[in-house]
C-alpha positions in Angstrom: -1.9 -15.3 -26.5 0.2 -17.8 -24.6 2.4 -15.9 -22.2 5.1 -17.8 -20.3 6.6 -16.0 -17.3 10.1 -17.2 -16.4 11.0 -16.1 -12.9 13.4 -17.1 -10.2 10.5 -17.4 -7.8 7.2 -15.8 -6.9 8.1 -14.5 -3.4 8.2 -11.0 -2.1 7.6 -8.1 -4.5 7.5 -10.0 -7.8 5.0 -12.6 -6.4 2.8 -9.8 -4.9 2.9 -7.9 -8.2 1.8 -10.9 -10.2 -0.9 -12.0 -7.8 -2.4 -8.6 -8.2 -2.0 -8.5 -11.9 -3.5 -12.0 -12.4 -6.6 -11.1 -10.5 -7.0 -8.0 -12.7 -6.5 -9.6 -16.1 -9.8 -9.7 -17.8 -9.0 -11.0 -21.3 -8.4 -14.4 -22.8 -4.6 -14.9 -22.4 -3.1 -18.1 -21.3 -0.6 -17.2 -18.7 1.7 -19.7 -17.0 4.6 -19.3 -14.6 7.9 -21.3 -14.7 10.0 -21.0 -11.5 13.7 -21.6 -11.5 13.8 -22.6 -7.9 11.3 -24.0 -5.4 9.4 -21.3 -3.5 10.2 -20.8 0.2 6.9 -19.0 0.6 4.0 -20.3 -1.5 1.5 -17.6 -0.6 1.6 -15.7 -3.9 2.3 -18.8 -6.1 -0.8 -20.4 -4.6 -2.9 -17.3 -5.2 -1.9 -17.2 -8.8 -2.5 -20.9 -9.3 -6.0 -20.6 -7.6 -6.8 -18.0 -10.3 -6.2 -20.7 -13.0 -2.7 -19.9 -14.1 -0.3 -22.9 -13.9 2.7 -22.4 -11.7 5.5 -25.0 -12.2 9.1 -25.5 -11.1 11.4 -26.0 -14.0 12.9 -29.4 -14.3 16.0 -27.9 -15.8 17.2 -25.4 -18.4 16.0 -27.8 -21.2 12.5 -27.6 -19.7 12.7 -23.8 -19.8 13.8 -23.8 -23.5 11.0 -26.3 -24.4 8.3 -24.3 -22.7 9.6 -21.1 -24.3 9.2 -22.8 -27.7 5.5 -23.3 -27.0 4.8 -19.8 -25.9 3.8 -16.8 -28.0 5.7 -14.4 -25.7 8.3 -15.2 -23.0 8.4 -12.7 -20.2 11.5 -12.7 -18.1 10.9 -11.4 -14.6 14.3 -9.7 -14.2 16.4 -8.9 -11.2 19.9 -9.9 -10.0 19.1 -13.5 -9.0 21.8 -16.0 -9.7 19.5 -18.6 -11.1 18.0 -16.2 -13.5 21.5 -15.2 -14.8 22.3 -18.9 -15.2 19.1 -19.4 -17.2 19.9 -16.4 -19.5 23.4 -17.5 -20.0 23.0 -21.3 -20.5 19.4 -22.1 -21.6 19.3 -23.0 -25.3 16.4 -20.6 -26.1 14.5 -21.0 -29.3 13.3 -18.2 -31.5 10.9 -16.2 -29.3 9.4 -12.9 -28.5 11.2 -11.7 -25.3 9.8 -9.2 -22.8 11.9 -8.2 -19.7 10.0 -6.8 -16.7 12.7 -5.3 -14.5 12.2 -5.4 -10.7 15.2 -3.3 -9.8 15.7 0.4 -10.7 19.2 0.0 -12.0 20.1 3.5 -10.8 22.5 2.0 -8.3 23.8 -1.4 -7.7 22.6 -3.9 -8.8 23.0 -2.4 -12.3 21.1 -3.4 -15.3 23.5 -4.6 -18.1 22.7 -2.2 -20.9 22.8 -5.0 -23.5 19.5 -6.3 -22.2 17.8 -3.1 -23.1 18.7 -3.7 -26.7 18.4 -7.5 -26.8 14.9 -7.7 -25.4 12.0 -7.1 -27.8 10.4 -5.1 -25.0 12.1 -3.9 -21.8 9.7 -2.7 -19.1 10.8 -0.8 -16.0 8.6 -0.6 -12.9 9.4 3.1 -12.2 9.8 6.1 -14.5 12.9 7.0 -12.4 14.8 4.3 -14.4 14.3 6.3 -17.6 17.1 8.5 -16.2 19.7 5.8 -16.7 22.6 6.9 -18.9 22.0 3.9 -21.2 18.4 4.9 -21.7 19.1 8.6 -22.3 21.6 7.5 -25.0 19.0 5.4 -26.9 17.1 6.8 -29.9 14.8 5.6 -32.6 13.2 2.1 -32.7 15.3 0.7 -29.9 14.2 3.5 -27.6 10.6 2.7 -28.5 10.9 -0.8 -27.1 11.1 0.6 -23.6 8.1 1.0 -21.4 7.2 1.7 -17.7 4.5 -0.5 -16.0 4.1 -0.2 -12.3 4.3 -3.3 -10.0 3.1 -1.7 -6.8 -0.6 -1.5 -6.1 -2.5 0.1 -3.3 -5.2 -1.6 -1.2 -8.5 -1.8 -3.2 -10.7 -0.3 -0.5 -13.4 2.4 -0.7 -12.8 5.5 1.5 -16.0 4.7 3.4 -14.5 1.5 4.7 -11.6 3.3 6.3 -11.7 4.5 9.9 -12.6 8.2 10.0 -10.1 8.9 12.8 -6.9 6.8 13.2 -5.5 6.3 16.7 -2.8 8.7 17.7 -1.0 6.6 20.2 1.4 5.5 17.4 1.0 8.3 14.9 4.2 7.4 12.8 5.1 4.1 11.3 7.5 2.4 8.9 6.9 -0.9 7.1 9.4 -2.7 4.9 13.0 -3.9 5.0 14.4 -3.3 8.5 18.0 -3.4 7.5 20.4 -0.6 6.9 21.0 -1.9 3.4 17.7 -0.1 2.6 16.5 1.8 5.7 18.4 5.0 6.4 20.0 4.9 9.9 18.9 8.6 10.3 15.4 7.3 11.0 16.3 7.0 14.6 17.9 10.5 14.7 14.7 12.0 13.2 12.5 10.4 15.8 14.9 11.2 18.6 14.9 14.9 17.6 11.1 15.4 17.5 9.9 18.3 19.7 7.1 16.2 21.0 7.2 12.7 22.6 5.6 10.9 19.6 5.9 7.2 19.1 7.0 5.4 15.8 6.3 1.8 15.0 8.7 -0.2 12.8 7.1 -3.2 11.0 9.4 -5.9 9.7 12.1 -8.3 10.9 14.8 -6.1 12.3 18.4 -6.8 11.5 20.6 -6.9 14.6 22.4 -3.7 13.6 19.0 -1.9 13.5 18.1 -3.2 16.9 21.5 -2.1 18.3 21.0 1.4 16.7 17.6 1.7 18.3 19.2 0.9 21.7 21.5 3.9 21.5 18.6 6.5 21.2 18.1 9.2 23.8 14.4 8.5 23.7 14.3 4.7 23.2 10.7 4.6 24.3 9.7 6.4 21.1 10.4 3.4 19.0 8.4 0.2 18.9 9.9 -2.7 17.0 6.8 -4.6 16.0 8.3 -7.5 14.0 6.9 -9.0 10.9 3.2 -8.7 10.0 1.1 -10.9 7.8 -1.5 -8.1 7.5 0.2 -4.9 6.3 -3.1 -3.2 5.9 -4.0 -3.6 9.5 -0.5 -2.6 10.6 -0.5 0.6 8.5 -4.0 1.5 9.5 -2.9 2.1 13.1 -0.9 5.3 12.1 -1.4 8.5 10.1 2.1 9.3 9.0 4.3 6.9 6.9 7.9 7.7 7.6 9.9 6.0 4.9 13.5 7.4 4.7 15.6 5.1 2.6 19.3 4.9 1.8 20.2 7.2 -1.2 21.6 4.2 -3.1 18.9 1.7 -2.3 17.9 -0.9 -4.9 14.1 -0.4 -4.7 12.0 0.8 -7.5 8.2 0.5 -7.2 8.1 0.6 -3.4 5.0 -1.5 -2.5 4.8 -0.3 1.1 4.9 3.3 0.2 2.0 2.9 -2.4 0.0 0.8 0.1 0.4 3.5 2.8 -0.8 6.2 0.4 -3.8 4.1 -0.6 -4.9 4.1 3.0 -4.8 7.8 3.3 -1.5 8.0 5.1 0.9 10.9 4.6 4.3 9.7 3.4 7.5 11.5 4.4 10.4 10.4 2.3 14.0 11.4 1.4 14.6 12.8 -2.1 15.7 9.6 -3.8 14.7 8.9 -7.4 12.2 6.1 -6.8 10.4 7.9 -4.0 10.3 11.2 -6.0 8.6 9.4 -8.8 5.8 8.4 -6.5 5.3 11.2 -4.0 4.2 14.7 -5.2 5.7 17.3 -2.9 3.2 18.9 -0.7 0.3 17.3 -2.5 0.4 13.6 -1.8 3.3 13.6 0.7 6.5 15.3 1.6 10.0 14.9 0.2 12.9 15.9 2.5 16.4 16.8 1.5 17.9 15.6 4.8 17.1 13.8 8.0 17.0 17.1 9.8 14.3 18.3 7.4 12.4 15.0 8.0 12.2 16.0 11.7 10.9 19.4 10.8 8.2 17.9 8.5 7.2 15.3 11.1 6.9 18.0 13.8 4.7 20.1 11.4 2.4 17.2 10.7 2.1 16.1 14.3 1.0 19.7 15.1 -1.4 20.0 12.2 -4.0 17.2 11.9 -6.0 19.1 9.3 -3.0 19.1 7.0 -2.5 15.4 7.6 -6.1 14.8 6.6 -5.9 17.0 3.5 -2.7 15.5 2.2 -3.7 11.9 3.2 -6.9 12.3 1.2 -4.9 13.5 -1.9 -2.6 10.5 -1.5 -5.5 8.1 -1.3 -7.1 9.6 -4.4 -3.9 9.4 -6.5 -3.2 5.8 -5.4 -6.8 4.8 -6.4 -6.1 5.7 -10.0 -2.3 5.7 -10.6 -1.2 2.6 -8.6 -3.8 -0.1 -9.3 -3.4 -3.6 -10.8 -6.1 -2.9 -13.4 -4.1 -0.1 -14.9 -0.9 -2.3 -15.1 -2.9 -5.2 -16.6 -4.3 -3.0 -19.4 -0.8 -1.7 -20.1 0.6 -5.3 -20.4 -2.3 -6.3 -22.6 -1.5 -3.5 -25.0 2.2 -4.2 -24.9 1.8 -8.0 -25.6 -0.8 -7.3 -28.3 1.6 -5.0 -30.1 4.5 -7.4 -29.8 2.4 -10.2 -31.3 2.7 -8.4 -34.7 6.4 -9.0 -34.7 8.2 -12.2 -35.7 10.0 -14.4 -33.2 13.8 -14.2 -33.3 16.9 -15.6 -31.7 18.3 -13.7 -28.7 21.9 -13.8 -27.6 21.8 -13.2 -23.8 25.1 -15.0 -23.2 27.1 -12.2 -24.7 25.6 -9.9 -22.1 25.9 -12.1 -19.0 29.2 -13.8 -19.7 29.7 -17.5 -19.2 30.5 -18.0 -15.5 28.9 -17.3 -12.1 31.6 -14.8 -11.4 30.9 -13.0 -14.6 27.1 -13.1 -13.9 27.6 -11.5 -10.5 30.0 -8.9 -11.9 27.4 -8.0 -14.6 25.1 -6.8 -11.8 27.9 -4.7 -10.2 29.7 -3.0 -13.0 28.7 -1.4 -16.3 30.7 -2.3 -19.5 34.0 -0.5 -19.5 33.7 0.5 -15.8 36.7 0.0 -13.6 36.1 -3.2 -11.7 37.3 -2.8 -8.1 37.3 -5.8 -5.7 33.8 -6.6 -4.4 33.6 -7.1 -0.6 31.4 -9.8 0.8 29.3 -8.7 3.7 28.7 -12.3 4.7 25.0 -11.7 4.7 23.1 -14.2 2.4 20.9 -11.3 1.1 19.4 -11.5 -2.4 21.8 -10.7 -5.2 24.9 -10.4 -3.0 28.2 -12.1 -3.7 27.3 -14.6 -0.9 24.1 -15.4 -2.7 25.8 -16.1 -6.0 28.6 -18.2 -4.4 26.0 -20.2 -2.4 24.1 -20.9 -5.7 27.2 -22.2 -7.4 29.6 -23.2 -4.6 31.9 -25.5 -6.6 32.3 -23.3 -9.7 36.0 -22.8 -10.5 35.4 -19.2 -11.5 35.4 -18.2 -7.8 39.1 -19.3 -7.5 
């Protein structure tokens, strides 16, 4: 099978997912990756290329269409990136077998335009939480059977004997991930401030100025250590025993790499009851799911006072991660999915009817469902992925912004 992956880039979560998958693929498929923009960070692209999979930057949309014509299956690595929406709307795709692997949950903004669920030959989510989408629940019959869930987050492949038997307790709690209130719940600092003991929590990642300012208002500022970005998440996580990961209720995440990695190291996760996290953490078995920030504080206090419970739940988390969240499992699932699709004929796909024709319409397709009242979208000014600023920067001179 000749599998062409069309992706905006291979950075962050999608790059990490495919680097893991590529190393786990043990069958004769010819995978290649076509990027719609040059990579800012070549780490994962270089890993994939070193494993014998070509990684190229598209010369234009004609190049994308030509490469798609040569492939047995075209897999669209889908999220709300402006270059990807341009490709879907304007590339003159040939008849092809189209798989979408969706790297956002769609439960909150950015939304997944429902038309893609029907237009794709296979539409693959990264979390079972996405199966609760209204558009999915309304689907029946053969169209519903085109949907699948294949995880994109993998734990560290490390035998338990290689882990330290006793992790240091000078920083028993840590967070690793997006350090921005677009994802991190600001109640993180309230929870740590309210602990009954003077425990310290490390925050790994580049902090947004708003996060730094919020940390500065704490009563117990010395309980927080802003560690900055790390190139070695395994080493960063291994210094703590509790992974405190409270996210905003409407966050865009789905597979949650950091959460899965922490579990694979035997850490005990404490999360809020958001759909994506609830699909990963088994209450009281592999971690703890709280209904509020105040409940998070109670759980953290309990764990800090009960190292035996931490060891028990951490061991459960590690055991589940070692089987449920591994690249080999996802690789086998993709092999089965691609093999089944090969029995079907190639066909034409009309993506333009779903995306619209202009950059404004592409952005709005990620914000509003068909028929939904379209309120004005505010621009935060941050050039974060998938924001209005991101789309405008990608197509600054397009008249649709006027």
